GURO-296258 format. One record per residue (C-alpha): x, y, z; residue in one letter. Coordinates in steps of 0.25 Angstrom, whole numbers, plus 5000, padded with zeros to 4 digits. Example, Ala and Ser with C-alpha at 12.3 -4.5 7.8 and 13.67 -1.06 7.14 Angstrom:
2
5049 / 4982 / 5031 / a
5055 / 4996 / 5029 / s
END
This chain:
78
5027 / 4929 / 5000 / m
5039 / 4939 / 5001 / n
5044 / 4948 / 4988 / n
5056 / 4945 / 4982 / p
5066 / 4958 / 4983 / p
5061 / 4970 / 4979 / y
5070 / 4973 / 4964 / r
5069 / 4989 / 4961 / r
5063 / 4992 / 4949 / i
5070 / 5003 / 4936 / a
5068 / 5016 / 4942 / c
5062 / 5019 / 4927 / r
5050 / 5010 / 4931 / l
5046 / 5016 / 4944 / y
5047 / 5031 / 4941 / d
5036 / 5024 / 4928 / e
5029 / 5018 / 4939 / l
5027 / 5032 / 4945 / e
5023 / 5040 / 4934 / l
5012 / 5032 / 4931 / l
5008 / 5034 / 4948 / a
5008 / 5048 / 4944 / l
5001 / 5048 / 4931 / r
4990 / 5039 / 4937 / g
4991 / 5029 / 4926 / q
4984 / 5015 / 4922 / m
4995 / 5006 / 4921 / v
4995 / 4989 / 4918 / t
5004 / 4983 / 4931 / l
5009 / 4972 / 4927 / v
5016 / 4964 / 4941 / f
5020 / 4952 / 4946 / r
5013 / 4948 / 4959 / s
5016 / 4934 / 4969 / e
5016 / 4926 / 4956 / s
5010 / 4930 / 4943 / k
5009 / 4943 / 4936 / s
4996 / 4953 / 4935 / e
4992 / 4964 / 4929 / t
4985 / 4979 / 4936 / l
4981 / 4990 / 4928 / q
4981 / 5003 / 4939 / d
4987 / 5012 / 4942 / r
4999 / 5015 / 4948 / i
4997 / 5025 / 4962 / t
5008 / 5024 / 4970 / d
5023 / 5022 / 4970 / l
5028 / 5016 / 4985 / f
5042 / 5007 / 4990 / s
5038 / 4997 / 5004 / e
5048 / 4988 / 5008 / a
5060 / 4987 / 4999 / d
5050 / 4989 / 4986 / a
5043 / 4997 / 4980 / e
5028 / 4994 / 4975 / f
5015 / 5001 / 4965 / l
5004 / 5005 / 4971 / r
4989 / 5004 / 4962 / t
4977 / 5012 / 4962 / e
4971 / 5000 / 4966 / t
4981 / 4998 / 4980 / g
4988 / 4985 / 4973 / r
5004 / 4988 / 4976 / v
5014 / 4980 / 4965 / i
5030 / 4979 / 4971 / r
5038 / 4986 / 4958 / l
5046 / 4975 / 4955 / d
5035 / 4965 / 4954 / a
5029 / 4974 / 4941 / l
5032 / 4968 / 4927 / e
5024 / 4980 / 4921 / a
5020 / 4992 / 4920 / v
5010 / 4997 / 4907 / g
5002 / 5010 / 4907 / i
4988 / 5009 / 4902 / l
4983 / 5017 / 4893 / d
4970 / 5025 / 4888 / f
4969 / 5032 / 4879 / s
END
């Protein structure tokens, strides 16, 4: 299946994702996967570019294209 052309995300969102990765915070990621919405609770370990698109990698190894993100929330365990 071919992916649609990558749509750049806002710089502010990218910066926030970088901070979450640096802090090692648990997050809830809601994203489109094929034709459905998925929710994942994990830590962001890496942000990278490949084939003219930007991605994040989670601690469990999941790779998500940034323009597929629908919501990002911080989990607070306090």
